[in-house]
Structure formats: C-alpha cells, structure tokens
C-alpha positions in Angstrom: 14.6 19.7 -2.1 17.5 18.7 -0.1 17.3 16.1 2.7 19.9 16.2 5.5 21.4 13.2 7.3 19.2 13.8 10.4 16.0 13.6 8.3 17.3 10.5 6.4 18.1 8.8 9.8 14.5 9.6 10.9 13.0 8.2 7.8 15.1 5.1 8.1 14.0 4.7 11.7 10.3 5.1 10.8 10.8 2.5 8.0 12.6 0.2 10.4 15.6 0.1 8.3 19.0 -0.2 10.0 21.4 2.3 8.5 24.9 2.7 9.7 26.1 6.3 10.4 28.7 6.2 7.7 25.9 5.4 5.1 23.6 8.3 6.1 25.2 10.7 3.7 24.6 8.5 0.7 21.0 7.7 1.9 20.3 11.5 2.3 21.6 12.1 -1.2 19.5 9.3 -2.6 16.4 10.7 -1.0 17.2 14.1 -2.4 17.6 12.7 -5.9 14.2 11.0 -5.6 12.5 14.2 -4.4 14.2 16.1 -7.3 12.7 13.7 -9.7 9.3 14.1 -8.2 9.6 17.8 -8.5 10.4 17.4 -12.2 7.2 15.4 -12.7 5.2 18.3 -11.2 6.4 20.5 -14.0 4.8 18.3 -16.7 1.7 19.8 -18.3 -1.1 17.3 -18.1 -3.9 19.6 -19.0 -6.5 17.7 -21.1 -4.9 14.3 -20.5 -7.3 11.6 -19.3 -6.2 9.4 -16.5 -5.1 5.9 -17.6 -5.6 2.5 -16.0 -3.0 0.8 -18.2 -0.3 1.7 -20.8 -2.4 -0.1 -23.4 -5.8 1.2 -24.1 -8.5 -0.8 -22.3 -12.0 -0.3 -21.4 -13.1 -1.2 -17.9 -16.3 -3.0 -17.9 -18.6 -2.3 -15.0 -21.1 -4.6 -13.4 -23.9 -4.1 -11.0 -22.6 -4.7 -7.4 -25.1 -7.3 -6.2 -24.8 -10.4 -4.2 -25.3 -13.4 -6.5 -24.0 -16.3 -4.3 -24.9 -15.7 -0.7 -26.8 -17.3 2.1 -24.4 -20.2 2.5 -23.5 -19.7 6.2 -24.0 -23.4 7.0 -21.8 -24.6 4.1 -19.0 -22.2 5.1 -19.1 -23.1 8.8 -18.8 -26.8 8.0 -15.1 -26.0 7.3 -14.6 -24.4 10.7 -12.9 -26.4 13.4 -15.0 -24.7 15.9 -18.2 -22.7 15.1 -20.7 -21.3 17.6 -23.9 -19.4 17.2 -23.3 -19.0 13.4 -19.8 -17.6 13.7 -16.2 -19.0 13.6 -14.9 -19.5 17.1 -11.2 -18.8 17.7 -9.1 -19.1 20.8 -8.5 -16.0 22.9 -5.0 -14.7 22.2 -5.1 -11.4 24.1 -5.1 -11.4 27.8 
C-alpha cells in the first residue's frame, strides 16, 4: 500500500505532529514501508498456533474476582481535604 503526501500530512495533523512540507515525502515513504511490513505479517500462516502472553512459556493463574478489602469509606475519606456526604468534594472547574 502506498501513502501519498496528502495522507501523510493528514495523519501528522491528526497526531498533532508538526511536519514541514519538505519532510512530507520522507514521512509518506516511511508510512508506506510500515504498511508494507504489516502486509507481510498478514501472509504468515498462523493456523494451529495458540496465542501467547509472553515469549517465555508462562501459565496465567486466575483468581476469583471478589472484594476482599472493602467497606473502608471512612478511612479513605479521612485523607480527603474536603469530604461531603460520603464523597470527595472538589472545587468546580467548569463554568
């Protein structure tokens, strides 16, 4: 896939990256090279390959998702500079 300078300029704008006009050709070429590499990865046969979480074999241990240390609202709110009605109170920042 080939990226033109107009598309490269749009991507740079969306990414909020300032790119000078004389550098757009090189950026477009770099984007094209990246997309070419991705297209090569799509050609790899991964049939029967299990997804990995790491390059070293590891087993992920799962635990039951349950609350074991809750009901400490008073302790937590003691650290707040301003707490009202069981919540942190913060100053209004939007008019």
